[in-house]
C-alpha positions in Angstrom: 28.3 33.9 -18.7 28.9 35.4 -15.0 27.6 38.5 -14.5 29.3 41.4 -12.9 27.4 40.4 -9.8 29.3 37.1 -9.4 31.8 36.7 -6.9 32.5 33.0 -8.1 34.4 31.3 -7.1 34.6 33.2 -3.9 32.0 31.8 -1.6 32.9 34.1 1.5 34.8 37.1 2.7 37.2 37.4 5.3 37.8 40.4 7.1 41.3 40.1 8.5 42.5 42.7 11.1 44.8 43.0 14.0 42.6 42.6 16.8 42.5 45.0 20.2 41.6 44.7 23.9 37.8 45.2 25.1 38.8 46.1 28.7 41.5 46.4 31.0 41.6 42.7 32.2 42.4 42.1 28.3 45.5 44.6 28.1 48.4 42.7 29.1 47.3 39.5 27.4 46.7 41.0 24.1 50.2 42.7 24.4 51.4 39.1 24.7 49.9 38.1 21.6 51.5 41.0 19.6 55.2 40.5 21.2 55.3 36.5 21.2 58.3 35.1 21.3 60.4 38.4 21.9 60.8 37.6 25.7 59.3 40.9 26.8 58.2 40.6 30.3 54.7 41.5 32.2 56.3 44.6 34.0 57.2 45.9 30.2 53.8 44.8 28.8 52.0 46.7 31.6 54.0 50.1 30.5 53.6 49.9 27.3 50.0 49.3 27.9 49.3 52.6 29.3 47.8 54.2 26.3 44.9 51.4 26.2 44.4 51.6 30.2 43.9 55.7 29.7 40.7 54.7 27.3 39.8 52.3 30.0 41.5 49.4 28.2 39.8 49.4 25.1 40.7 49.4 21.5 38.3 51.3 19.2 39.4 48.5 16.7 37.0 46.1 17.3 33.9 48.2 17.3 35.2 49.4 13.9 35.6 46.5 12.4 31.8 45.4 13.3 30.5 48.8 11.8 32.3 48.0 8.7 31.0 44.5 8.7 27.6 45.8 8.8 28.7 48.3 5.9 29.8 45.5 3.7 26.7 43.4 4.4 24.3 46.1 3.7 26.4 47.4 0.7 26.8 43.5 -0.6 22.9 42.8 -0.2 21.9 46.3 -1.9 24.0 45.3 -5.1 22.8 41.4 -5.2 26.3 40.1 -3.8 25.7 36.6 -2.4 28.6 36.9 -0.4 28.9 36.2 3.7 31.2 38.3 5.6 33.1 36.7 8.5 36.0 38.4 10.9 38.8 37.2 12.0 42.3 38.8 14.1 45.7 38.3 14.2 45.9 39.0 17.9 42.7 38.7 19.9 39.2 37.3 19.6 37.4 36.5 17.2 40.9 34.9 16.6 42.0 33.9 12.6 42.2 30.1 13.2 39.0 29.9 14.9 37.1 32.3 12.3 38.8 29.7 9.6 37.6 27.3 11.2 34.0 28.2 11.4 34.1 28.7 7.7 35.1 25.6 6.8 32.4 23.9 9.3 30.0 26.1 7.0 31.0 24.8 4.1 33.3 27.4 2.2 36.3 26.3 0.5 37.1 29.6 -1.8 38.0 32.6 0.5 38.4 35.8 -0.7 40.7 38.2 2.0 40.3 42.0 2.9 43.1 42.8 5.3 42.4 46.1 7.1 45.9 47.7 6.1 45.9 49.6 2.7 50.0 49.3 1.8 52.7 47.1 0.8 54.9 46.5 3.9 56.2 43.1 5.8 53.7 44.4 8.8 51.2 45.5 6.4 50.8 42.7 4.4 53.1 39.8 4.5 53.0 39.4 8.4 49.3 38.8 7.7 50.2 36.2 4.7 52.2 34.4 6.9 49.4 34.4 9.9 47.1 33.0 7.2 49.7 30.1 6.7 49.6 29.2 10.2 46.1 28.9 10.4 45.7 27.2 7.6 48.4 24.4 8.8 46.5 24.4 11.9 43.2 23.5 10.4 45.3 20.8 8.5 46.5 19.4 11.7 43.5 19.0 13.2 42.2 17.3 9.8 40.3 19.7 8.9 39.2 21.0 5.2 41.9 23.5 3.9 40.1 26.0 2.0 42.0 28.4 -0.5 42.4 31.8 0.5 43.2 35.1 -1.5 44.1 38.0 -0.1 42.8 40.7 -1.8 44.9 43.3 -3.9 46.3 46.6 -2.0 43.7 49.4 -2.2 45.5 52.3 -1.2 44.9 54.1 -4.4 41.0 52.9 -4.9 39.0 56.0 -5.2 36.7 54.5 -2.6 39.4 54.5 -0.1 40.8 58.1 -1.1 37.9 59.6 -2.0 36.6 59.6 1.6 39.8 61.3 3.1 39.8 63.7 0.6 36.5 64.7 2.3 37.9 64.3 5.7 40.5 67.0 4.7 38.4 69.3 3.2 36.5 69.1 6.2 39.6 69.9 8.8 40.7 72.6 6.6 37.1 74.3 6.8 36.9 73.5 10.8 40.1 75.6 11.3 39.9 79.5 12.1 39.7 81.5 8.9 42.5 83.5 9.7 44.7 80.7 9.6 43.5 78.7 7.2 44.7 79.6 4.2 48.4 79.1 5.4 47.9 75.6 6.9 50.0 72.6 6.1 49.0 69.2 5.8 50.8 66.2 7.4 50.0 63.1 6.2 50.8 60.6 8.6 51.0 56.6 8.8 52.9 54.3 11.1 56.7 54.4 11.2 58.5 51.2 10.4 62.4 50.2 10.6 63.9 51.8 6.9 65.2 48.0 5.7 61.5 47.4 5.9 60.5 50.0 3.8 63.5 49.8 1.6 62.4 46.2 1.1 58.3 46.7 0.7 56.4 45.7 -2.2 57.0 43.5 -5.8 60.6 44.3 -6.8 59.7 44.6 -10.4 57.5 47.5 -10.0 59.8 49.7 -7.4 63.7 49.0 -8.4 64.1 46.8 -5.7 61.5 48.0 -3.0 60.3 51.4 -1.8 56.6 50.5 -2.1 55.2 51.6 1.3 57.1 54.9 0.8 56.1 55.4 -2.8 52.5 54.1 -2.2 51.6 56.9 0.6 53.1 59.5 -1.2 51.1 59.0 -4.5 48.0 59.0 -1.8 49.0 62.4 -0.4 49.6 63.6 -3.5 45.7 62.8 -4.9 44.2 64.3 -1.6 46.2 67.5 -2.4 45.3 67.8 -6.0 41.5 66.9 -5.2 41.8 69.8 -2.4 43.6 72.3 -4.8 40.3 71.8 -6.9 38.1 72.0 -4.5 39.7 75.2 -2.8 41.7 77.0 -5.2 44.4 76.6 -2.6 47.7 74.7 -3.2 48.7 73.8 0.5 52.1 72.6 1.5 52.6 69.2 3.1 54.9 66.3 3.8 54.8 62.9 4.6 55.5 62.1 8.2 55.4 58.9 10.7 53.8 58.1 14.4 53.9 55.0 16.3 57.6 54.1 16.2 58.2 51.3 18.3 61.2 48.8 18.9 64.6 49.0 19.4 66.4 52.9 19.6 69.5 51.9 17.3 67.2 50.5 14.4 66.8 53.7 11.9 62.8 54.0 11.5 61.0 56.3 9.0 61.4 59.9 10.4 59.9 62.2 10.8 58.0 61.8 13.7 54.6 63.8 13.8 55.7 66.0 17.1 58.9 66.5 15.7 57.2 68.2 12.6 54.9 70.0 14.6 57.8 71.7 16.3 59.2 72.4 13.1 56.5 74.0 11.2 55.8 76.1 14.5 59.4 77.1 14.7 58.7 78.0 10.7 55.8 80.5 11.7 53.4 78.0 9.9 50.1 79.1 11.6 48.2 75.8 11.3 48.3 72.0 10.8 45.9 69.4 9.4 46.7 66.1 10.3 45.6 63.5 7.9 46.3 59.6 8.8 46.0 58.3 5.5 47.8 55.1 6.3 45.0 54.0 8.7 41.9 52.5 7.7 40.0 53.5 11.2 40.5 55.2 14.2 42.3 52.7 16.0 44.2 53.0 19.3 47.5 54.6 17.5 45.0 57.2 15.8 43.4 57.9 19.1 46.2 58.5 21.3 49.3 59.2 18.8 47.2 61.9 17.1 44.2 62.7 19.2 46.2 62.8 22.5 49.8 63.0 22.2 50.2 65.4 19.0 47.3 67.4 19.9 49.0 68.1 23.6 52.0 68.8 21.7 50.4 71.6 19.5 48.5 72.6 22.3 51.8 73.4 23.9 53.2 75.4 21.0 50.0 77.5 20.4 49.8 75.8 17.3 46.1 75.1 15.8 45.6 71.7 14.5 42.9 69.7 13.1 42.5 66.0 12.5 40.8 64.5 9.6 38.8 61.3 9.8 40.1 58.2 8.9 37.8 55.7 6.1 36.3 53.6 8.8 33.0 52.0 7.7 32.3 54.8 5.1 29.7 53.3 2.4 32.5 54.2 -0.3 34.7 52.1 1.1 32.2 49.2 1.1 31.6 49.6 -2.3 35.2 49.8 -3.0 35.8 46.2 -1.2 33.0 44.9 -3.5 34.5 46.1 -6.0 37.8 44.2 -5.3 35.8 41.3 -4.7 34.0 41.1 -8.3 37.5 42.1 -10.3 39.5 39.7 -8.3 36.7 37.2 -9.1 36.6 38.2 -13.1 40.3 37.5 -13.0 40.0 33.9 -11.7 37.4 33.3 -14.0 39.8 34.4 -16.9 37.7 37.4 -17.8 39.3 41.5 -17.7 38.8 42.2 -14.5 38.1 46.5 -14.0 41.1 48.3 -12.3 40.0 51.4 -10.4 42.7 53.6 -9.2 43.6 56.9 -8.4 47.1 58.6 -8.8 50.4 57.7 -10.7 50.6 54.5 -9.4 48.7 51.5 -11.4 46.8 48.5 -9.2 48.5 46.1 -7.3 49.6 42.6 -8.3 46.3 40.0 -7.6 48.9 37.7 -6.1 52.2 38.8 -4.0 55.1 37.8 -6.1 58.0 35.5 -4.2 60.0 37.4 -1.9 57.6 40.4 -1.8 57.9 42.2 1.7 60.5 39.7 3.1 61.1 39.5 6.8 64.7 38.6 8.3 63.0 35.0 9.2 60.9 34.0 6.2 58.1 32.1 6.8 55.3 30.2 4.7 53.1 32.7 3.7 49.6 31.7 2.0 47.8 34.0 -0.7 50.8 34.5 -2.5 53.0 32.9 -5.3 55.7 31.8 -2.5 53.1 30.3 -0.2 52.1 26.6 0.6 48.1 26.9 0.2 47.8 29.1 -3.1 
């Protein structure tokens, strides 16, 4: 009988992330990877890359993933979990295919996958699964063993993900001047996506035809607001807002934008705002630029005091949550009753993405789900 530290049938964990440049010479090639197939000229990529050039061409995401790997390895070792941790990116080194090639060479055949995106959407889930399928197909074409990969469930409402964000909001409120603190508003931010993608996100059976992306963020925001009220005795007004919009202007995306929202709050006489980036696992470029630079500059222009709360990053509680997610999935695979640790009104996500979950316009094979060829 397996004990609670037994990760079988998994023999490795893959940390799967977006990737980012680590120097000025990397910026345009990185953006070319991100936008491959769209025919965007190099000059346009240089314009898009200006955010990275402001920070020396370095995205913080890779360093943060290294820190998360260290935290995972430390947590696993302290809890007797014998599971090596690897890291692969969709768009920059270490590339996903190279990492999977390394993992198979090391003898790993059953791999649990943690994506650095907590919510259901095409770009936050299915696209990662499509990349996994492409990489596994590449291994197969090379005559290499093709491992089974299982993506861990969405963890947006796992306590180990939510509680560090609660602490971040409390710390930001405490850092506001005392004379404006009680009247502050909370602006929960996440990446804007096309409304059509938001409407079709997530399993149909749970959300009446989609809508999981917004529903999951609202669920987390309510949990944080309730926890802040219990700690402070204040029911802070709040709203879910969006940032980092890209793409053609004629396509409707989720709104309001954080900068527009700050203007609205200022016009209503709101004395201060805490921006809480609940849609992001770590302080990568979109947090560093869109909130810490652009939104903060807008607030300064308005004379509106703002604070930006911390993302989860490599918090030990998040590392522990990942361990619990691995063991939970392992228990399911072994036919045992798996613990489902969640906060909020929404229950735990499926271990296996259903057929047609978070569809794209042109469906591609997607691994780690009920509609993939490598399951």
